[in-house]
C-alpha positions in Angstrom: 103.9 121.2 109.1 107.2 120.1 107.7 109.1 116.8 107.7 112.4 116.5 109.7 114.9 113.8 110.1 116.3 113.5 113.6 119.4 111.3 113.7 120.9 110.0 116.9 124.3 108.5 117.5 124.4 106.6 120.7 127.2 106.3 123.3 129.3 103.2 123.0 127.6 101.4 125.8 125.1 98.8 124.5 124.0 97.9 128.1 122.9 101.5 128.8 121.1 101.7 125.5 119.2 98.5 126.3 118.5 99.5 129.8 116.7 102.7 128.7 115.2 101.5 125.5 111.7 100.7 126.9 111.3 104.2 128.3 112.6 105.7 125.0 110.2 103.6 122.9 107.2 104.5 125.1 108.1 108.1 124.6 108.3 107.6 120.8 104.9 105.7 120.8 103.4 108.8 122.5 104.8 111.0 119.7 103.5 108.6 117.1 100.0 108.4 118.7 100.0 112.3 118.7 100.8 112.4 115.0 104.2 114.0 115.3 106.4 110.9 114.7 105.9 109.2 111.3 108.7 106.6 111.3 111.4 105.6 113.7 114.0 102.8 114.0 117.6 101.9 114.9 120.5 102.4 112.5 122.7 99.4 112.0 126.1 98.5 110.6 128.2 100.0 109.1 128.7 102.9 111.4 128.0 103.6 115.1 124.8 102.6 116.8 122.1 105.2 116.5 118.5 105.9 115.4 116.5 107.7 112.8 113.2 109.5 113.5 111.1 111.2 110.8 108.9 113.9 112.4 106.0 115.9 111.1 106.2 119.1 113.1 106.1 122.9 112.7 109.8 123.7 113.1 113.4 122.5 113.7 113.0 124.1 117.2 110.2 121.6 117.9 112.4 118.8 116.8 115.1 120.0 119.3 112.5 120.1 122.1 111.4 116.5 121.2 115.0 115.4 121.3 115.6 117.2 124.7 112.5 115.5 126.2 113.6 112.0 125.0 114.5 109.7 127.9 117.6 108.6 126.0 118.8 112.2 126.2 117.9 112.4 129.9 119.9 109.3 130.6 122.9 110.3 128.5 122.5 107.7 125.8 122.6 110.2 122.9 126.2 111.1 122.1 125.3 113.3 119.1 122.2 114.3 117.3 121.5 116.1 114.0 118.3 117.6 112.6 117.6 117.9 108.9 114.6 119.3 107.0 113.5 116.4 104.9 111.5 116.3 101.7 109.5 113.2 100.8 110.0 112.7 97.1 108.9 109.0 96.6 106.3 107.2 98.7 104.0 110.1 99.5 101.1 107.8 98.6 101.8 105.9 101.9 101.2 109.1 103.8 97.7 110.5 103.0 97.6 114.2 102.8 101.3 114.5 102.3 102.3 115.8 98.8 105.5 114.6 97.2 108.3 117.1 96.9 111.1 117.5 94.4 
């Protein structure tokens, strides 16, 4: 498994984001319960509204599938998304079984 950062930028419609947030968070909870999602949360100022997810999955393609299946995507809330392979360098002790990288 590898760590990936999935970054969302939301549409400029706070009402739509709020309306679909419960379904989105239920989806994220299911990923967390299944061990694929390690961390998630909204991104604040400065910059546009969005979110950051840290996923522990086998490939960038799996991250894309997770993003495609997200209710926020289905409801058009995600304006843009990016995926980055991410190396944990400090704080590995908080994630048992995860070695620290460079």
